[in-house]
N, C-alpha and C positions, 0 to 999 in steps of 0.2 A: 666710717663717713665718707673717706675718700675713695673707697672702693664701689660705694652704692653711687656716688656722683659719676665714678669713671663708667660703671655699667649703664647708667642711664644716658650718658652721652653717646657709647657706642651703640645702644639701642636706638637711639635718635637719628644718628647717622646711618647705619644700617637700612633703619626703616625708608629714609630718604632715598638712598641708593637703590633699594628694592622697588620703590613706588616710581623711579624714573627708568627702570628697565621696560615699562610697558606703556609707555607715552606713545599718543597718536596725536598727529596735528591734521586737521581738516581743511581743505584748501578748495577753492573754485577752479574746475576744469578750466583750461585757457588762460586766465587771468591769474590765477594762484592767489587771489584774495582768500584772508581767512574766513571760515565759516563759524558765525558764534552761535551760541545756543542750540547747536544742533543734538538732537536725541538719540542715545544709541541704545538699541535693544536686542537681547538675546530670547531664546525660547521662554524663558522665565519672565520677561518683563523688561521694563527700564532699568538701565544698568549704570550710564552715566551721561553726563551733558557737557559739550564742549566749552570752555571759558572763551574769555575775550581775545585772547590769542589762537582760537580753534583746536585747542588742546585738550584731550581727556585721557585719563588713565584707568587700566582695568588691573585687576587683581590677576595674578599668575594662576590661581585656582579655576578661572573663567576661560582661560586658554589651553590649547587652542579652540576655536569655536566659530560658528558662523553668528554674523551680525547684521543688523539692519540699522541703517544710519537714516534718518528723515532730518529736514530742515526747512524752515518757510521758504520759499522762493527757488527750492531745489528739488530734483527728482530723488525719490525714496532709492536707495541702492543697497544692495546684500555685498558683505565683505566677508571672506574667510581670514580672521585675524590670529596672529601666531604670537608666542612671547620673543620679546629681543630687546637686546640692551640698547638699541638706538632707536631715536625716535622716527616713528613709521608716518609717511605721509598717505593720505587718502584722498581721494577727487570726487567731488560732487558735480554732476552737470546740472546747469542751471534750469528749472522747470518753466513753464509758460507764465507762472507768476513773477519771474525775474527775466523778462524778455531783455531787458536792456543789456543784459550781461551776455548773452547768446552770441556767439560768433556767427556772423554771416558767410557762408561758405560760396552762395551763388554770385559775389562780385569777383573782380578779376583780383583785387586785393583783399583777402578776409579781414575783417575787423568787428567789433562788437556792435550790435544792433543800434546801441546809441549814437554810435558815431558815424553810421551810414548817412550821407545827405540826401536820402530818398526815402519813399514810403515803402516799406518792407514788412510783410506780415507772416507771422509762423502759424503752420498749422502742426499742433504736437500730438504726443502720446495723448494728453488729454483731450484733446479735440477730437482724437479719433474714438475714444471711450464714450462719448456722448452719444454715438449715433448706434443705428443697428449694423452697421458694417458691410450694407449690401451694395453700396457704391462710393468709392473714394470720393466723388463730387459731391457728396451731403455735407461732408466738413467746410467746403468752399464757402457756402452760403453765411458762413459766420465771420468770413472775412470783409471787412467795411471795404465798399468799392468794387467787388467782386460779386457777379450775379451769375447763377447757374438756371438755366430754362431746363429743367428734368421732365422730358416727355415719358421716358421708361428707362429701364435699366440700360438700355443701349441708345437711347435717343437724347443725348445731351448736349447742349452748346454753351460755351463760356463767354461772357463779357466782362472785360476790366475797364472801369470808366466809362461805361456805353460804346467802346470800341469792339466792333464785332456784334453789336448788338442786331443789327439788319441782316446778318446772316440767316440762310432759310433753313438749313437743317444740321450745320455743323459748326465747330470752333475754328475760327482763323484769327489772322493778325495777333496771335500769341504764340511767343517761342517757346517750348519746353525741353527739358533734359531730365535724363535718369541717370543719375552718377555720371554726368557728363555726355551722355549718349544722346543725340537728338531725337526727340518724339515727334517734332512737328515735322511734315514734308516739307520737300524743298519747293514746294509752290506754296505752302503756309497752312495746310490743314493738318489739325490735332484733334486725336482721341485719347483720352486717359481713361475711358471706362475699363480697359484691359487690366488695370493695376490695382492692387487691392492693399487698404491699409494695414493688412496683417504683416505684409512684407515692408512697410516703411517705417523709419526711424521718424521722418518728418519732410514737412514740404516748405519751401520759402517761395514767397510770393512777391516779385518786386513789380510794383504797379506805375503805369506811364511808359513812355518810350524807352526800351533800354537798348537801341540799335547800337550804342557805342560800346556795348558788350557783346551783344549776339547777333547782330545784324538785324534782318527784317521782323522788327518785333514790336509793333505800333502801340499795340495794348498794354504789353509788359512781358513777363517772363514768369515761368513756374517751372521750378527746379524740385526732384523728388531725389530724395537719399534713402537707401537701403538700409535695412535694421542690421545690426551687428551688436553681438553680445561683448560687453566691456570687460566682465570678469572671465579669467581664468577658469573655465568650467566648461561641461558639455551639459545641453538641454535636449529634451524631447517634450513635444505639446501637441496634443489631440484636442480638438474643439468639434462641437456639434451644435447648430442652432436651427430652430425651427420656426417658423411665422406664417402669417396669414398669406393667403393666396398659394398654400402649398409650398411655401418658399422653405428649401434647405440648403443649409451650407455646411460643407465639410472643409476642416482644416488641420492640416498635418506639417509639423514643423521641428527641425532638427539643427543643431548648432554644436560647434566646437571651437573654443579658444584658448590658445596658450600665449606664450609671451612673443613667440614669432610669427604665430598666423592666427587667422581666424576664417571660419566657414559656416554659411546661413544656407538654408534650403528650407523651401515652403511649396506645398501642394494644396491647392484650393480648387473645390467643387462647388459651383453654385448654380441650383435649378429652382424654377418657379415658373407657376402656371401664369401669373400676373394678374390683375386686376380686371384688364380688359379683354374682351375677345381678341383672338390671333395675338396673344401677348405672351407665349410661352418661352424661356429663357433657359440657355445652359451654356454654361463657361466651366473649362477646366484650364488651368493656368499652372504654370510651374515656374518657380524663380531660383538660382542659386546665386549667392554672391559671397564675396571674400576679400581678404586681404593677406599679403605674405610680405614679410620683411626680408630683403634679398641680401642686404649688407648694411653695414652701418651707417650708409647714406642714401639708401635707396628702398624704396617700397613698391609694390605692384597690389592693385586692386581690379578685381574682375566681376564680371556681371552677364549672366545668362537667363534669357526670359523666353517663353513659349506659351500661346494662349490658343484656344481652341474653341470658337464661339458658332453657336447657332441660336439667334434671336429672332422669333417673329415681330411683325411691326403693324401695330394698329392703326397707326396714322393719327392724324388730326380729325378734329370735329366741329360743327357749325354751333353756333350759340344755343340754339334750341335742344341740341343732342349734348352739349356739356351739362345744361340744368335739368333735364329730364333722364336722359338714356346716355351715363356716361361711361357706362360697362362696354357700351358696343362698338366695334371696330369700324372706320370708314369702310362703306359697302365694297367699293373696287379691290381695298385691300385684302377685305376678309375673303371675298370670291376668289382672288388670284393667291391668297393664303401667303402674302409677301412677307419675305425675310430677308435677314443678311446673313451669312455665314464666312468664317475666312479662319485660315492658319495663319500666326503673325507671330514672330519672333525678333530676337537680337542676342547680339555677342559683341562684347566690348571689354577692354581693359585699359587701364592709366598706368603709367609708370611715372613715380616722382623721385627725382634724384637731387641731392644737394650739391652743386660743383663747387662751391665754394661757401666759406662762413655764412655769406651773406646773398648768396646766388643759388637759385633753384629753378629747375624745369619740370613740368607736368605735361607729358604726352600722352595723348588717349586715342586709340583706333576703335573703330566700331563698325559692324555689318548688320543690317536688318532686313527683313524681307515681310510681305504681306500676299497672300493667294486668296482672292475673295470671289463669292457668287452671290449674287443679290438680285432675285426676281421681284419687279416692281409691276404694277398693273399695266404701264405704259411700255415697259421692255424689260429684258433680262440683262444684267450688267454683270460682265467679267473682268477682274483686276489682277495684275501682276506687278508687284514693286518689289526690285531689290535696290538697297543704298548702302552705301560705304563711305567712309570719310575719316578724315584726321584732324586732330585739333592739338595745338601745341602752345604753351604758355610760359614765360619765362618771368622770374620775380626776383626784383634785387632791391636790397636794403642799403642806401646811400645818404649823400647829403648833396644837397643843391642849393648854392647859395649861402653855404654854412647852415641850412637847415635841413633837420632830420625829414627822410623823405623817404617813400617807396615807389618804386616804378614797375609796371608790369607792360609786356607787349607780347604779341603771339599772332598766330593766323590759324585759320580753320577753312578744310576744304571738304564739300559734300556733292557726291554724285549719285542722282537717282537714275535707275532705268525703269520705265513704267510703260506696260501695256495693257490696253483696255480695248474692250468691245461690247457691243450691243447685240442682242436678239430679239426676235419677236416674241413676245409672250401669248401662247396660244389658249390661256385660260377660259376664255369665253367659248372656244371652241370644244373644249372638253370640260363640260360643267360638273362640279363635284370633285375635280382631281386636282384642284388648285395650278399653280403654275405650270406651263409644259412650253419646253424649248423650242423655237421655232427657227426659220431662217436668220442668219447673220445681218445685220443693219450697218455695221461699221466696225473698224480694226484699225486702231491706231497704236504706234509706237512714239513714245516722247523719252528725250534725253535731257536732264535737268541739272544744271551746273551751278554752284552756288560756292562764292569764295569769299572769306573776310580777311581782313587784316586790321588788329584793334591795338590801343596802347592807352594806358592810364598812369597819370601821377599824382600821390598824395604828398602834398607838404604839411609839417607841422609848424604853421607860421608863429604862434606861440603856444604857451602850455593850455591855453583855451581855444585857439582859433585853429582849424584845420580846413586846408583847401584842396579839394579833387577836382582832376580835369580829365578828359579821355576823348577819344574819338573812334570810329570805325570807317572803314572802307570797304564798301561791298561791291562785288560784280555777279549778277545773274543772268544766265543765257537759257533758254530753250530751244530745243529742236524736236519738230515733229514729222513725223513719216505716216502718210495714209497708205496702209496697206490693203484697203477696201477698194477694189477696182469695179465693183458692180456698179455703183454710183457714176455720175457724171462731176462729181465733186471731188477736187485733189486738194487737201488739208495740209500737203507738206510744205513746211515752210522752217524758219529759223527764225526767234526772236531774241535780242539782246537789248538789256538796258544800258544805259549810261551809269559808269560808276557813281555810286551814291557816298557821299560824306556825311556821317552824323556825328556831331560833337556834342559833347556834356560838360558842363561845370557846375559843380555844388560847393558849400561851405558848411561848415557846423561850427558852433560857438557854446561853450559852457557857460552857460549863466550860473549854476552852482553845481554842488556836489549831485551826481545821479541825474541832471538836468541839462539836457542839450535844445537848442534849437537849430534848425537847418534851412537851407534854401538851395534850388537848383533850376536850371532852365538845360532842357536836355531836347534833341531833336531825333525822329524815328520816321521810318517807314515801313511799307508794306509792297510787296509786288503783286500785280494781277495774277489770277490762276490761269493756266493754259486754257481752259475753259472760257474764261472772261476774255481772252485775247482773240479768240475766232468770231468771225464775222457770220451772219445767217447765211452767206454765200461760202463758208467755210474757209474763208481767207484770214490770214493772221493780221491783226490790226496793228500797224507798228506805229500808230500815234497815241497808243493807251499810253499815261504815265503811271508811275507807282504813286499809291497814296502816301503824303508826308504830313507829319505833325509836329508842333513845337508847343511843350509842355513846360509851364512856369509854375513852380511849387514851392509853399512856405511850411514848416510845421514844427512841433515840438514834442520830444519824448521825455519822460520824467518819471522818477520815482520819489515816493512820499512816505512819511511815517514808518522811517527805517527800513525803507524797501518793502513794505507790505501792500502798498496802493501805487499801482502804475498806470500812467495815462499816454495816450497819442491824441494829437490834434493834427489835420492836414487840410490845407485848401490847396486848390489846384486850378489852373485853367488850360486846357488843351487845345489848340487851334488845328483842324484837319483841313488840307487843301486836296484838290483833285480827288475828292472824295468817289471811290469805286463802287459804281452800282450794279447789281446784277439785273438788267431790264428785261421784263419779261416779254417774250414776242411770241410766244404760244404756250399752250399747257405743258409745265414742266419743262420749258426752253427757256434759256435766258442767255443775255449778251452784257458782257461788260462796256460801261461807259464812264468817263469821269465827267461827273455831274454837279460838282460844286462844292461847297466848304461845309463844315460843323463846328459849333464851340461846345466844349465840354469842360464846363463850370462846376465844381462841386466842393463839398465839406465831408471829411470822414474823421470818425471820433472813435477810440477804444480805451476802455478803463477797465480794470479788475482789482479787487482787494480782497487779500487772504488774512484771516484770523483765527485763532485757536478757541476752541470751545472744550473748557475741561482739561486742557492739557493734551487730549489725545483726538481730538475731532477737528479737521480742517474745514474751514468754512470758506468758500471763495464765489461772491457774488460778482457778476461782470456785465457790462453794457458795452454795446458797440452799434454802429451803425453809418449810415450815409444818404446825403442830401444831396439830390442831382439837379443841375440846372442845364440839361443838354437840349440843343436845339440846332435845326438848320439854320445855318448864316446865308448863304446863298445855294440855291437849290432848284434848279429846273429841270424836269425830267417828263417827257411826252406832253410836252405843251402845258404841263402843269406846273406852277410856282409854287413852291413850299417853303419857300423861305420865312424863317420867323417860327414855322411850326415846331413842336417837341419833336425829340428824336424817337421812333418807335423801338419796340421791344426791350427797353430798359426802365423798371420803376421809377416813380419820382422820389421815393426814401426806401431805406431798408432799416428795420430796428430790431436788433436781439438783445433780449434780457434773459439771464440766466443765473444760477446757483450750482456749485460743485459741494457737496459733503464727502469728505472722504476720512475715515478713521484708520487708527494703528491696529484695532481689533480686525480689520478687512472689510467691514462694510463700506460702501459708496453707493451715494446717489446723485443722478445729474437731471435738471430742471432746465427746459428752455422754452422761451416764447419768443416767437417770430412774427413780425408784423411787415406786409410788403404793400407798398402804394400800388396805385392803379397805373397801368402800363398802356401807352399810346399801341394801336394795332396797325396803324398804316401811316404813311408818310403825311398822308392829308388829315391826320389824327380825326377820322371820322368816327373811331369808337375806342373804348378804352376797356381793360379788363377790369374787374371790382379789386379793391383792396382785399388783402386777406389776412386772417391771422392762425397760427400754427402752435400747438401746446404739445410737446413731448417730453416723457419722461422715461429714466430708464435707473434701475437698481440693480446691486450686485454685492455677493460677498465672497471673501476668499479666506481660505483656513487650511492648515495642515493637517492631511491625513497621516502622512509620517513625516519624519524629520527632514526629507528629501522630496516630499511630494505634495502638491499643491493643488487644492480643487478650487475653482471658480464657477459659481452659478449665478445668473443673470436674468434679468428679463426687462421688457419695455413696453411702451405705446405710442406710436407715433400719430399726429393729427389728433389727439384726443378729444378735442371739440366737435370731430367729424365734420369739418367743414368741407363744400363744395367748390371746389377753386380751380382756375387755369395754372398749373404747374409750368407750362410752358408756351410759347405762340408761334405761329408761323408768321413773320412779318410780311405785310402787304399781299396777303393771301387773295386770290381771285376765284370767284364762283364761275364757274361753264354751265351752259346749258341752262340757264336760269338758277341753278343751284346757289345755296347761300353759301359765302367764303369760309372754309375751314380754318378758322386762325387757332383753335384751342386743342390742346393737349391735358385733358383733365388730371388732377392730382390724386394720389390715393385717398380712399375714405380713411375713418378710423382702422389700425392696424395693429397687430400684437405681435412680439417675439420673444423667444427665450431659448438658452442655451448653457451648457457646462465646457468646461475647459478643464483638463489636467495637464499639468507641469511637473515633470521630473527632472531634477538637478543631481547631475552625476558627482 
């Protein structure tokens, strides 16, 4: 009897010891919170579920092997697990369903989203999956408060909270960076069409003035982050997609990740005939990015990108053509076969070094260029731009007034050399030949200098109260050299703005676990472009002032129902002074003037809920939107008083409803309904677009062909209801020679797409 009892006790302890040898603990990346009820799968199915401490066990017979771990609120990840006597830690990244735990990288002091006293929205991998991936800006229209006018694949303009809405053809008053490299030019112009979501991990959008961080950025900032593999493995991916209008997209990717380094490369070729006449599009782009751990306290990240584009321009239409013949191109653009083409590239690197335990520095250097040629009906434009700069930031964890605090300070310098020239377009003299280069009309060189000094302090007043304060000092100068001596106008001159100080203060309060309210007051500015500073006589208008704005904001961010339900609400009021207006003085000729004030008052909301069906199907319904009350406060232009009128170029409201289905078997489905309110066409509010609704669907399935080879096939339909609508407008368009104003860019009718993707993991 004693021998049997002894044997039973030995078996019990040996079994306990054996089970402890293969224990794993799942934690949240960055915050290291335990992840409960995570499901662990291998090729045969579900093998374990993590307990209340985030721990699960595996039998040694199942190891080593590849496992997939998924949990509500987190991105599903693959791990190669091996037997071990020590408990092994595994990290999951928060998904879009657990936004409050995501660490925001685009602020000077990184922190979780719920603790940022500002309205910050993330565009994640799930958002990328919902679209046909032909233009990254498609995903932005699901960000409340951000509206994209999409005239064509290469004709897009963004406004945030109505700022930038009156821009004619491009995006301005928004700062943008790709891994810390500036994408916005020194005079405030921005093009994001060159980048593809295939190369991106995520995008962070900070709404409202961000001048305390990035200098000139009255509308906000957009930060793009490149994709990098987090697992120690090598991958090859090939993707082919076909769609309506003879649209073809080819994607080739390769990556390799080790403990010390990671490299990721992407090549993309996108072509399309376009829905409209003179709408052909051809873009080739290549991007390489990576990281390298150089020492125990240092790491290097790098990025290189090149884009070659040739995209024809159908231009805008009048109201009659929008309704009856939306496929046609504007007559003069069709006759001239107008297009834009350019080679564009950038190269940059960032080095992060921990100087002491609580003190670190990140320094980035960057170089970019653009060589462009654009035939328009009224002239042919040639541009060359080279930009270079450096940005350095120090971060210190310390104590101020015996309070735990974080301090950040640094500087940025950005220099841009720009040469532009225009030529006659002789297309009318050579019918049927498209654009023909004629005599030179102008030749200018510009030197733009842009410098920032910034600082920020975060204080933990109490366990619930956090205070944030910061400021930025900016200095901007332009130098213009007129090299064209054939005319009688000399535009040579210099233009320097007074130093601009942009302060910001914000606070968050934890009302309950996972629920925070925040408030902030911030000031921002945007400088005039060089073109806006020129008078009709060719002189530089030294009296022109930067646009400035003051933003007041109150918001709530919170998780509910065990983090399955997430909500955000923000109310804001922005007062813009010294409003910069592009005043038309002739066809396609504008002059900048400070013409008044605008009020931007609004409400934004976002919510999503995720639950499981049958234990293996994740369902996520979501809703987000914005209600806008944007109007001119004081605005007198060309003897017209538009005070009290609604701001043109921005809808009265936007609403997005959708649902995502994703299953462990590999099936996924995305459905989205978007409703956009009417948009004023001009300052006088003499006309509006019709409100419109779009319905989009996409479905796909992923399965293993072999142990390391996955196949994904998918398909979708855009504008399933086949609505005729204006996807973009040209604000304040004017008809010449008795012609109706060409306000409208028609949106695509119902269109389809489908594709295949192969992924091999070494």
